[in-house]
C-alpha positions as CSV (number, residue, x, y, z in Angstrom):
1,X,-58.8,-47.7,5.0
2,X,-59.9,-44.0,5.9
3,X,-58.8,-43.0,2.3
4,X,-59.6,-45.9,0.1
5,X,-62.1,-45.2,-2.8
6,X,-65.8,-45.6,-2.1
7,X,-67.2,-44.6,-5.5
8,X,-66.8,-45.7,-9.1
9,X,-66.5,-42.4,-10.4
10,X,-63.6,-41.7,-8.4
11,X,-62.0,-44.7,-8.8
12,X,-62.5,-44.4,-13.0
13,X,-61.1,-40.4,-12.5
14,X,-58.0,-42.4,-10.6
15,X,-57.4,-44.9,-13.8
16,X,-58.0,-42.5,-16.6
17,X,-60.8,-44.9,-17.7
18,X,-63.9,-43.4,-19.5
19,X,-66.0,-41.3,-17.6
20,X,-68.9,-42.9,-18.7
21,X,-68.2,-46.0,-17.0
22,X,-68.6,-44.6,-14.1
23,X,-72.6,-43.4,-14.8
24,X,-72.7,-47.3,-16.0
25,X,-71.5,-48.8,-12.9
26,X,-73.0,-46.1,-9.9
27,X,-76.1,-47.7,-9.1
28,X,-74.6,-50.8,-7.3
29,X,-75.9,-51.7,-4.1
30,X,-72.8,-53.3,-2.7
31,X,-70.6,-50.4,-2.7
32,X,-67.0,-49.7,-4.3
33,X,-64.5,-49.9,-1.4
34,X,-60.7,-50.0,-2.5
35,X,-57.8,-49.2,-0.8
36,X,-55.4,-46.6,-2.8
37,X,-52.5,-49.2,-2.5
38,X,-54.0,-51.8,-4.1
39,X,-55.5,-49.8,-6.9
40,X,-52.0,-48.5,-7.7
41,X,-51.2,-52.0,-8.8
42,X,-53.7,-51.8,-11.4
43,X,-52.9,-50.7,-14.7
44,X,-54.2,-47.3,-16.0
45,X,-56.5,-46.9,-19.0
46,X,-56.9,-50.6,-18.9
47,X,-60.4,-51.6,-18.3
48,X,-60.1,-55.4,-18.4
49,X,-57.1,-55.2,-15.3
50,X,-57.4,-58.3,-13.6
51,X,-57.1,-56.3,-10.1
52,X,-60.0,-53.6,-11.4
53,X,-62.3,-56.4,-12.3
54,X,-62.5,-57.6,-9.2
55,X,-63.9,-53.8,-7.0
56,X,-65.4,-52.5,-10.2
57,X,-69.4,-53.1,-9.8
58,X,-71.3,-54.6,-12.9
59,X,-74.4,-53.5,-14.3
60,X,-75.4,-57.2,-14.2
61,X,-75.1,-57.4,-10.4
62,X,-78.4,-56.1,-10.0
63,X,-79.7,-58.6,-11.8
64,X,-81.7,-61.9,-10.4
65,X,-80.1,-65.0,-11.7
66,X,-81.4,-68.8,-11.4
67,X,-79.3,-70.1,-9.0
68,X,-77.4,-67.5,-7.3
69,X,-78.6,-66.5,-3.8
70,X,-77.8,-64.4,-1.1
71,X,-76.3,-67.3,1.1
72,X,-74.7,-69.9,-1.1
73,X,-72.7,-71.7,1.0
74,X,-75.1,-72.1,4.0
75,X,-73.7,-69.7,6.7
76,X,-77.1,-69.1,8.5
77,X,-78.3,-72.5,8.3
78,X,-75.1,-73.3,10.3
79,X,-75.2,-70.8,12.5
80,X,-74.9,-72.1,16.2
81,X,-75.0,-68.7,18.1
82,X,-74.6,-64.8,16.5
83,X,-71.3,-65.0,14.9
84,X,-70.6,-68.7,15.3
85,X,-70.7,-71.0,12.5
86,X,-70.2,-74.8,12.9
87,X,-70.0,-76.6,9.3
88,X,-67.0,-79.0,9.6
89,X,-66.3,-81.7,11.8
90,X,-63.4,-80.4,14.8
91,X,-63.6,-76.7,13.9
92,X,-65.7,-73.7,13.8
93,X,-65.8,-70.3,12.4
94,X,-66.1,-66.9,14.4
95,X,-67.7,-64.2,11.8
96,X,-65.3,-61.5,13.9
97,X,-66.5,-58.1,12.0
98,X,-68.5,-57.2,9.0
99,X,-66.1,-54.8,8.3
100,X,-63.5,-55.5,5.4
101,X,-60.8,-53.6,3.8
102,X,-62.1,-54.3,0.3
103,X,-65.0,-55.0,-1.2
104,X,-64.3,-58.1,-3.6
105,X,-67.5,-58.3,-6.1
106,X,-67.2,-61.9,-5.8
107,X,-67.9,-62.4,-2.1
108,X,-70.2,-64.8,-1.0
109,X,-70.7,-63.3,2.3
110,X,-71.8,-59.8,0.5
111,X,-75.3,-60.0,1.4
112,X,-74.8,-61.5,5.5
113,X,-76.6,-60.0,8.0
114,X,-73.2,-58.4,9.7
115,X,-75.3,-56.3,12.1
116,X,-76.5,-59.6,14.0
117,X,-72.7,-60.4,14.5
118,X,-70.9,-59.7,18.0
119,X,-69.3,-56.0,18.2
120,X,-67.7,-56.4,21.7
121,X,-66.1,-58.9,23.9
122,X,-68.9,-59.5,26.3
123,X,-71.1,-60.0,23.1
124,X,-69.0,-63.1,22.5
125,X,-69.5,-65.1,25.5
126,X,-72.5,-67.3,24.2
127,X,-70.2,-68.3,20.7
128,X,-67.4,-69.1,23.5
129,X,-69.6,-71.0,26.0
130,X,-70.9,-73.2,23.0
131,X,-67.3,-74.0,21.9
132,X,-66.6,-74.4,25.1
133,X,-69.3,-76.9,25.3
134,X,-68.0,-79.2,22.8
135,X,-64.9,-80.8,23.4
136,X,-64.6,-82.2,19.6
137,X,-63.9,-79.0,18.5
138,X,-59.8,-78.4,18.3
139,X,-59.5,-75.5,15.7
140,X,-60.9,-71.7,15.5
141,X,-61.2,-69.7,12.2
142,X,-61.3,-66.3,12.6
143,X,-63.3,-64.4,9.7
144,X,-65.8,-62.0,8.8
145,X,-65.5,-59.5,7.4
146,X,-61.7,-59.5,7.7
147,X,-60.9,-60.1,11.3
148,X,-57.8,-57.5,10.6
149,X,-59.6,-54.7,10.6
150,X,-60.2,-54.8,14.1
151,X,-57.2,-53.9,16.4
152,X,-54.8,-55.8,17.6
153,X,-55.9,-55.1,21.5
154,X,-59.3,-56.6,21.1
155,X,-58.0,-59.5,18.5
156,X,-55.7,-59.7,21.8
157,X,-58.1,-60.3,24.1
158,X,-60.8,-62.2,22.3
159,X,-57.7,-65.2,21.7
160,X,-57.2,-65.1,25.5
161,X,-60.5,-66.2,25.9
162,X,-60.2,-68.9,23.3
163,X,-57.1,-70.0,24.8
164,X,-59.0,-70.9,28.5
165,X,-61.0,-73.3,26.4
166,X,-58.4,-76.6,27.2
167,X,-59.6,-78.8,24.0
168,X,-58.8,-75.7,21.6
169,X,-55.5,-76.7,20.0
170,X,-55.6,-74.5,16.4
171,X,-56.2,-70.4,15.5
172,X,-56.6,-70.1,11.7
173,X,-56.9,-66.4,10.9
174,X,-58.7,-65.7,7.6
175,X,-57.6,-62.0,6.0
176,X,-57.0,-60.3,3.3
177,X,-55.7,-57.5,4.6
178,X,-51.7,-58.4,4.0
179,X,-52.5,-58.4,0.5
180,X,-54.7,-55.0,0.3
181,X,-53.4,-53.1,3.2
182,X,-50.0,-55.2,3.7
183,X,-48.9,-52.0,6.4
184,X,-51.4,-54.0,9.1
185,X,-48.6,-56.9,9.4
186,X,-47.4,-55.3,12.7
187,X,-45.4,-55.8,15.7
188,X,-48.2,-55.7,17.7
189,X,-50.1,-58.4,15.3
190,X,-47.0,-61.1,14.7
191,X,-46.7,-60.6,19.0
192,X,-50.3,-61.9,19.7
193,X,-49.8,-64.2,16.7
194,X,-46.6,-66.0,17.9
195,X,-47.1,-65.6,21.7
196,X,-50.7,-67.6,21.7
197,X,-50.8,-71.2,23.1
198,X,-52.6,-71.9,20.1
199,X,-50.5,-73.1,17.0
200,X,-51.6,-70.0,14.2
201,X,-51.9,-70.5,10.7
202,X,-52.5,-67.2,8.7
203,X,-54.6,-68.2,5.6
204,X,-54.4,-65.2,3.1
205,X,-56.5,-64.1,-0.6
206,X,-55.0,-63.5,-3.7
207,X,-56.2,-64.1,-6.7
208,X,-53.3,-62.9,-9.7
209,X,-49.7,-62.4,-8.9
210,X,-49.8,-58.9,-9.2
211,X,-51.5,-58.6,-6.0
212,X,-48.2,-60.2,-4.3
213,X,-46.0,-57.4,-5.2
214,X,-43.8,-55.0,-3.6
215,X,-45.0,-54.4,-0.1
216,X,-47.3,-57.3,-0.3
217,X,-44.3,-59.2,-0.6
218,X,-42.4,-57.8,2.3
219,X,-45.2,-58.1,4.8
220,X,-45.8,-61.8,4.2
221,X,-42.1,-62.5,4.5
222,X,-42.4,-61.2,7.9
223,X,-45.1,-63.2,8.7
224,X,-43.3,-66.2,7.7
225,X,-39.7,-65.0,9.5
226,X,-42.1,-64.9,12.6
227,X,-42.7,-68.5,11.9
228,X,-46.2,-68.0,11.2
229,X,-47.5,-70.9,7.9
230,X,-49.1,-69.2,5.4
231,X,-51.4,-70.3,3.3
232,X,-53.3,-68.6,0.5
233,X,-56.8,-69.5,-1.4
234,X,-57.7,-68.1,-4.7
235,X,-61.2,-68.3,-6.4
236,X,-61.4,-69.0,-10.4
237,X,-62.5,-66.3,-11.8
238,X,-63.4,-65.2,-15.4
239,X,-61.3,-62.3,-16.9
240,X,-59.1,-62.2,-13.8
241,X,-57.1,-65.7,-13.6
242,X,-59.0,-67.9,-15.5
243,X,-56.1,-69.1,-17.7
244,X,-53.1,-71.2,-17.1
245,X,-50.2,-68.1,-17.0
246,X,-51.8,-66.7,-14.2
247,X,-52.4,-68.9,-12.2
248,X,-49.2,-70.8,-12.4
249,X,-47.3,-67.3,-12.0
250,X,-49.4,-66.8,-8.8
251,X,-48.6,-70.5,-7.4
252,X,-45.1,-69.6,-8.2
253,X,-44.8,-66.0,-6.8
254,X,-46.3,-67.4,-3.7
255,X,-43.9,-70.4,-3.5
256,X,-41.3,-68.0,-3.7
257,X,-42.5,-66.5,-0.7
258,X,-42.9,-69.6,1.3
259,X,-46.6,-69.3,0.8
260,X,-48.3,-72.4,0.5
261,X,-50.7,-72.5,-2.6
262,X,-53.8,-74.0,-1.1
263,X,-57.3,-73.6,-2.4
264,X,-58.5,-72.6,-5.6
265,X,-62.3,-72.5,-5.2
266,X,-65.1,-72.9,-7.9
267,X,-66.7,-69.6,-7.6
268,X,-69.8,-69.7,-4.9
269,X,-73.0,-68.5,-6.9
270,X,-73.6,-65.6,-4.7
271,X,-76.3,-63.3,-5.8
272,X,-74.8,-60.7,-8.3
273,X,-71.3,-62.7,-9.2
274,X,-72.7,-64.5,-11.9
275,X,-70.1,-62.8,-14.5
276,X,-67.3,-64.1,-12.9
277,X,-68.5,-67.5,-12.8
278,X,-65.8,-70.1,-14.9
279,X,-67.5,-73.5,-15.8
280,X,-65.9,-76.9,-13.8
281,X,-64.9,-78.2,-16.9
282,X,-62.5,-75.2,-17.4
283,X,-61.2,-75.8,-13.8
284,X,-60.6,-79.0,-14.5
285,X,-58.4,-78.2,-17.5
286,X,-56.8,-75.7,-15.9
287,X,-55.6,-77.8,-13.1
288,X,-54.0,-80.7,-15.3
289,X,-52.2,-78.0,-17.1
290,X,-50.6,-76.6,-13.9
291,X,-49.8,-80.3,-13.0
292,X,-47.6,-80.4,-16.0
293,X,-46.4,-76.8,-15.3
294,X,-45.3,-76.9,-11.5
295,X,-44.1,-79.5,-8.9
296,X,-47.2,-81.1,-7.1
297,X,-46.5,-78.8,-4.1
298,X,-47.6,-75.7,-6.2
299,X,-50.9,-77.2,-7.3
300,X,-53.7,-75.9,-4.9
301,X,-56.4,-78.4,-4.7
302,X,-59.5,-77.5,-6.6
303,X,-62.6,-77.2,-4.3
304,X,-66.3,-76.2,-4.0
305,X,-68.3,-75.6,-1.4
306,X,-71.6,-77.2,-1.3
307,X,-74.1,-76.6,1.9
308,X,-74.7,-79.5,3.8
309,X,-71.9,-81.1,3.0
310,X,-69.4,-82.3,5.7
311,X,-66.2,-81.0,3.8
312,X,-65.5,-79.1,0.8
313,X,-66.1,-80.9,-2.2
314,X,-62.3,-81.6,-4.0
315,X,-62.8,-81.3,-7.7
316,X,-59.3,-81.8,-8.6
C-alpha cells in the first residue's frame, strides 16, 4: 500500500498513456489509489483497459447529477452505533476501517464519513454491546473500507470479542485485498479465520477475469484449501464488464478456482459514478445470455440495493 500509485499523472506515465490525460483527471476530489501489482495487469497504452477504468478519475465525477447521491444505499439511516449498520434481519455490518487498498471510482461509500468510525478495540464497545443485546443477530459482516487493511492482531482481537456473543454464529469478511494485493493472504490471516468458533466466509470483489490471474489465483487457492468458503460479488460497469464475454469468462475463472459467483450488482447511484451505469434492461439481457452459456451455479444473481427494503432486490 505504501508504494501504491496516488497520482493520475504517475498512473498515465506508468501505462504510457498521453500526458494530457493526467491534467484532464488531476482535479478529482476522490484521489487515485492503485497498487502497483494491480496496475501491472493493465495493458500499457490502452486508455479503455477495463482495469484502468476502475481506478482512473473522470472529469464528470465532480458534476451534480440528478438521482446520484452521497449515500445511495441508506447506510447512515441504518446506523445504530459508530461503525455499526443494521439493515437486514439476522445480520449486521461493521465498518471496520475507512482505509482501502484501492480506490474504485464507483465505490458506493466514497462519501462515507469514515472519521466517525471506531479506530480502537475500546471504541468498538458500543457496537459490540448493541449486537450482544439483540439475540436475533447471528451473523456479523466486517466491511469498510476494507477490513484486511488492518493488521491481523487487531482483527483477531475484534473477532475474540465477537465470539463472546453467544448468539453470533457466522463471520463474513468483505474484502478486495486478495484481488488487488494477494500477498495479504498470509498464514496469520488463515489462522484466525479458521481458528474462530464462528463459521467464517470471505466475499471478494472482482469485476473482470484479468483481475484473477497469477498471484491472485494462488491467494484464492490458499483460502479455499484452508477450508474457507469464498464468494465473489461484482458490479455491472459500463466499459468494464457490460458484455457477455467478459462476464462469462469471469464466472468460469471463479468456479475453476472454487470461488462461487454470488452477486452481480446493479450500480449503486453514488455521486460521481454516473458514467459507469448500465441500464437494468441491458443487465437482464446479459443474465439471460449467461444462462445460455454457463451452468446454473456459475450465473450470479443480478441484484439491486434499494434503501429501506428488507433485502436486496433480485432482478434476475
